MDTraj code that builds the backbone (N, CA, C; nanometers):
import mdtraj as md
import numpy as np

residues = "MET SER LEU VAL ILE SER GLU GLU LEU VAL GLU ALA SER GLY LEU SER GLU PRO GLU LEU LEU LEU GLU ILE VAL MET MET LEU PHE GLN GLN LYS LYS ILE SER LEU GLY LYS ALA ALA HIS LEU ALA GLY LEU HIS PRO ILE ALA PHE GLN ARG GLU MET ALA THR ARG GLY ILE CYS ILE HIS TYR GLU ILE GLU ASP PHE GLU GLN ASP LEU GLU SER LEU ARG GLU ARG GLY TRP GLN".split()
xyz = np.array([
    [-11.7731, -10.1313, -8.0833],
    [-11.8819, -10.1938, -7.9290],
    [-11.9798, -10.0403, -7.9980],
    [-12.0286, -10.0255, -8.0405],
    [-12.1417, -9.8773, -8.0440],
    [-12.2482, -9.8914, -7.9142],
    [-12.2564, -9.7307, -7.8258],
    [-12.3730, -9.7181, -7.7330],
    [-12.4859, -9.6482, -7.8243],
    [-12.5737, -9.6129, -7.8174],
    [-12.6611, -9.5357, -7.8502],
    [-12.7035, -9.4821, -7.7161],
    [-12.7991, -9.3902, -7.7315],
    [-12.7963, -9.2981, -7.5680],
    [-12.9057, -9.2577, -7.7439],
    [-13.0566, -9.2757, -7.6150],
    [-13.1529, -9.2320, -7.6930],
    [-13.1607, -9.1076, -7.6548],
    [-13.2489, -9.0743, -7.7678],
    [-13.2933, -8.9491, -7.7865],
    [-13.3884, -8.7944, -7.6801],
    [-13.4925, -8.9621, -7.5386],
    [-13.5070, -8.9398, -7.4703],
    [-13.4192, -8.8561, -7.3778],
    [-13.3312, -8.9557, -7.3167],
    [-13.2217, -8.9579, -7.2618],
    [-13.1686, -8.8020, -7.2274],
    [-13.0580, -8.7880, -7.4365],
    [-13.0154, -8.6456, -7.4118],
    [-13.1086, -8.5150, -7.3699],
    [-13.2547, -8.5546, -7.4056],
    [-13.3531, -8.4148, -7.3794],
    [-13.3534, -8.3927, -7.2898],
    [-13.3825, -8.4774, -7.2194],
    [-13.4170, -8.5345, -6.9938],
    [-13.2708, -8.4810, -6.9586],
    [-13.1491, -8.5211, -7.0029],
    [-13.0441, -8.4328, -6.9814],
    [-13.0028, -8.2787, -6.9598],
    [-13.1115, -8.2245, -7.0719],
    [-13.0619, -8.0996, -7.0383],
    [-12.9603, -7.9976, -7.1325],
    [-12.8621, -8.1393, -7.1958],
    [-12.7492, -8.1147, -7.2733],
    [-12.7341, -8.1178, -7.4450],
    [-12.6833, -8.0649, -7.4829],
    [-12.6419, -8.1245, -7.6540],
    [-12.6121, -8.2650, -7.6126],
    [-12.5886, -8.3325, -7.7707],
    [-12.5050, -8.4589, -7.7509],
    [-12.3458, -8.4407, -7.7294],
    [-12.3080, -8.2797, -7.7497],
    [-12.1524, -8.2692, -7.7637],
    [-12.1701, -8.2637, -7.5747],
    [-12.1773, -8.1717, -7.5258],
    [-12.2147, -8.1840, -7.4384],
    [-12.2504, -8.2833, -7.2763],
    [-12.3374, -8.3847, -7.3484],
    [-12.3267, -8.5209, -7.2827],
    [-12.2369, -8.6314, -7.2752],
    [-12.1685, -8.5729, -7.4548],
    [-12.0523, -8.6688, -7.4522],
    [-11.9629, -8.6371, -7.3552],
    [-11.9109, -8.5125, -7.3723],
    [-11.8288, -8.5001, -7.2627],
    [-11.8962, -8.4624, -7.1240],
    [-11.9933, -8.4674, -7.0836],
    [-12.0122, -8.4669, -6.9953],
    [-11.9521, -8.6876, -6.8544],
    [-12.0261, -8.7501, -6.9234],
    [-11.9632, -8.9453, -6.9972],
    [-11.8080, -8.9105, -6.9401],
    [-11.7187, -8.8665, -7.0343],
    [-11.6272, -8.8789, -7.0423],
    [-11.4912, -8.8446, -6.9533],
    [-11.5974, -8.7319, -6.8872],
    [-11.5558, -8.6322, -6.7633],
    [-11.5208, -8.7367, -6.6535],
    [-11.6220, -8.7687, -6.6817],
    [-11.6342, -8.8973, -6.5660],
    [-11.5818, -8.9924, -6.5354],
    [-11.5486, -9.1151, -6.6809],
    [-11.5079, -9.1468, -6.6960],
    [-11.3308, -9.1449, -6.6425],
    [-11.2803, -8.9813, -6.6737],
    [-11.1371, -8.9943, -6.6127],
    [-11.1364, -8.9665, -6.5083],
    [-11.2687, -8.8829, -6.4294],
    [-11.2591, -8.8667, -6.2826],
    [-11.2826, -8.9989, -6.1993],
    [-11.3295, -9.0844, -6.2477],
    [-11.3303, -9.1959, -6.1387],
    [-11.1934, -9.2907, -6.1924],
    [-11.1058, -9.1995, -6.3053],
    [-11.0145, -9.3545, -6.3504],
    [-10.9967, -9.4546, -6.4063],
    [-11.1170, -9.4354, -6.4713],
    [-11.1029, -9.5259, -6.5830],
    [-11.0723, -9.5500, -6.7562],
    [-11.0825, -9.3594, -6.7668],
    [-10.9945, -9.4095, -6.8720],
    [-10.8255, -9.2741, -6.8743],
    [-10.7363, -9.3105, -6.9607],
    [-10.6493, -9.2005, -6.9835],
    [-10.6765, -9.0370, -7.0006],
    [-10.6080, -8.8969, -6.8839],
    [-10.6622, -8.7785, -6.9674],
    [-10.6104, -8.7911, -7.1824],
    [-10.5405, -8.8399, -7.1768],
    [-10.5507, -8.8760, -7.3752],
    [-10.6497, -8.9018, -7.4305],
    [-10.6889, -8.9940, -7.3657],
    [-10.7948, -9.1280, -7.4258],
    [-10.9207, -9.0110, -7.3414],
    [-10.9453, -8.9730, -7.2885],
    [-11.0503, -8.8722, -7.2396],
    [-11.0641, -8.7580, -7.3571],
    [-10.8959, -8.6981, -7.3222],
    [-10.9438, -8.5451, -7.4364],
    [-10.9955, -8.6671, -7.5965],
    [-10.9131, -8.7515, -7.6917],
    [-10.9640, -8.7973, -7.7847],
    [-11.0833, -8.8569, -7.7750],
    [-11.1685, -8.8856, -7.6553],
    [-11.2635, -8.9595, -7.6944],
    [-11.3555, -8.8023, -7.7489],
    [-11.3540, -8.7043, -7.6380],
    [-11.4277, -8.6041, -7.6169],
    [-11.3853, -8.4970, -7.7426],
    [-11.2333, -8.5521, -7.8593],
    [-11.3232, -8.4759, -7.8995],
    [-11.1765, -8.3353, -7.9331],
    [-11.1591, -8.3128, -7.8110],
    [-11.0994, -8.2090, -7.7280],
    [-10.9098, -8.2212, -7.7454],
    [-10.8045, -8.1451, -7.8131],
    [-10.7291, -8.1243, -7.7544],
    [-10.6727, -8.1292, -7.6676],
    [-10.5804, -8.2372, -7.6043],
    [-10.5145, -8.2730, -7.4498],
    [-10.5261, -8.1111, -7.2913],
    [-10.4840, -7.9804, -7.4401],
    [-10.4817, -7.8836, -7.3479],
    [-10.5840, -7.8165, -7.2862],
    [-10.7185, -7.8203, -7.4329],
    [-10.8094, -7.7635, -7.3987],
    [-10.9049, -7.8614, -7.3806],
    [-10.8520, -8.0133, -7.2993],
    [-10.9937, -8.0602, -7.2124],
    [-10.8639, -8.0368, -7.0798],
    [-10.7987, -7.9904, -7.0579],
    [-10.7597, -7.9523, -6.9615],
    [-10.7768, -7.9024, -6.8926],
    [-10.8597, -7.7724, -6.9894],
    [-10.8799, -7.6240, -6.9284],
    [-11.0327, -7.6541, -6.8846],
    [-11.1003, -7.7731, -6.9637],
    [-11.2396, -7.7539, -6.9298],
    [-11.2755, -7.8506, -6.7831],
    [-11.1381, -7.9175, -6.7667],
    [-11.0728, -8.0204, -6.6074],
    [-11.0691, -7.8891, -6.5232],
    [-11.0128, -7.7876, -6.5514],
    [-11.0231, -7.6676, -6.4747],
    [-11.1313, -7.6374, -6.3832],
    [-11.1819, -7.5758, -6.5525],
    [-11.2746, -7.4906, -6.4403],
    [-11.4150, -7.5450, -6.3893],
    [-11.3927, -7.7052, -6.4251],
    [-11.4877, -7.7830, -6.3501],
    [-11.3735, -7.8153, -6.1650],
    [-11.3179, -7.7807, -6.1326],
    [-11.2364, -7.8473, -6.0768],
    [-11.1851, -7.9698, -6.0636],
    [-11.1655, -8.0141, -6.1030],
    [-11.0997, -8.1814, -6.1809],
    [-10.9415, -8.1847, -6.1493],
    [-10.8898, -8.2485, -6.1026],
    [-10.7271, -8.2540, -6.0726],
    [-10.6869, -8.3402, -6.1571],
    [-10.6021, -8.3123, -6.1914],
    [-10.5242, -8.4293, -6.3127],
    [-10.4890, -8.4971, -6.2304],
    [-10.4659, -8.6507, -6.2764],
    [-10.4217, -8.8028, -6.2370],
    [-10.3743, -8.8752, -6.3347],
    [-10.2269, -8.8130, -6.2893],
    [-10.1074, -8.8546, -6.3685],
    [-10.0616, -8.9759, -6.3836],
    [-10.0006, -9.0475, -6.4557],
    [-10.0362, -9.2087, -6.3172],
    [-9.9103, -9.2506, -6.3785],
    [-9.7618, -9.3100, -6.3985],
    [-9.6823, -9.3897, -6.4665],
    [-9.7793, -9.4308, -6.6417],
    [-9.8426, -9.4940, -6.6307],
    [-9.9106, -9.5398, -6.7228],
    [-9.9656, -9.4705, -6.8226],
    [-9.9745, -9.3902, -6.7618],
    [-9.9879, -9.2216, -6.8618],
    [-9.9578, -9.1641, -6.9018],
    [-9.8228, -9.1238, -6.8726],
    [-9.6997, -9.1399, -6.8752],
    [-9.6330, -9.2205, -7.0016],
    [-9.5939, -9.3218, -6.9321],
    [-9.5913, -9.3749, -7.0757],
    [-9.6590, -9.3842, -7.1700],
    [-9.7827, -9.4065, -7.1937],
    [-9.8873, -9.3936, -7.2735],
    [-9.8633, -9.3390, -7.3657],
    [-9.7911, -9.1743, -7.2725],
    [-9.8135, -9.0340, -7.3586],
    [-9.6094, -9.0786, -7.5010],
    [-9.5156, -9.0777, -7.4168],
    [-9.4429, -9.1530, -7.4676],
    [-9.4309, -9.2208, -7.5531],
    [-9.5373, -9.3196, -7.6378],
    [-9.5214, -9.4255, -7.7413],
    [-9.5679, -9.3692, -7.7823],
    [-9.6899, -9.2374, -7.7634],
    [-9.7469, -9.1705, -7.8585],
    [-9.6807, -9.0993, -7.9838],
    [-9.5711, -8.9989, -7.8354],
    [-9.4754, -8.9107, -7.9659],
    [-9.3703, -9.0136, -7.9850],
    [-9.3614, -9.1283, -7.9624],
    [-9.2803, -9.1895, -8.0483],
    [-9.3403, -9.2670, -8.2114],
    [-9.4183, -9.2715, -8.1499],
    [-9.5067, -9.3006, -8.3376],
    [-9.5387, -9.2110, -8.3871],
    [-9.5293, -9.0606, -8.3360],
    [-9.5465, -8.9464, -8.4817],
    [-9.3120, -8.8787, -8.4291],
    [-9.2987, -8.9525, -8.4066],
    [-9.1510, -8.9820, -8.4520],
    [-9.0449, -8.8731, -8.3622],
    [-9.1336, -8.8493, -8.2466],
    [-9.0309, -8.7584, -8.1556],
    [-8.8602, -8.9128, -8.0901],
    [-8.7933, -8.8418, -8.0434],
    [-8.7063, -8.9376, -8.0046],
    [-8.7155, -8.9508, -7.9226],
])
top = md.Topology()
chain = top.add_chain()
for i, resn in enumerate(residues, 1):
    res = top.add_residue(resn, chain, resSeq=i)
    for name in ("N", "CA", "C"):
        top.add_atom(name, md.element.get_by_symbol(name[0]), res)
traj = md.Trajectory(xyz[None], top)
């Protein structure tokens, strides 16, 4: 599914499209709707860069067992044992 955000909304926000996307992703992460890895991916940032952005905003990392399991699976897919 794709979401179309009107140009009017983008303009009203005063943000560029990438900035607005980052705001949406940050909000979803902060509300525990998506994992840290998924949030970084959706924002188009390396996970460390995403964490730095979170730190500038005072957003704490919530790292649950599910996040750990996702990270392990990602590492296994990339050949890490």
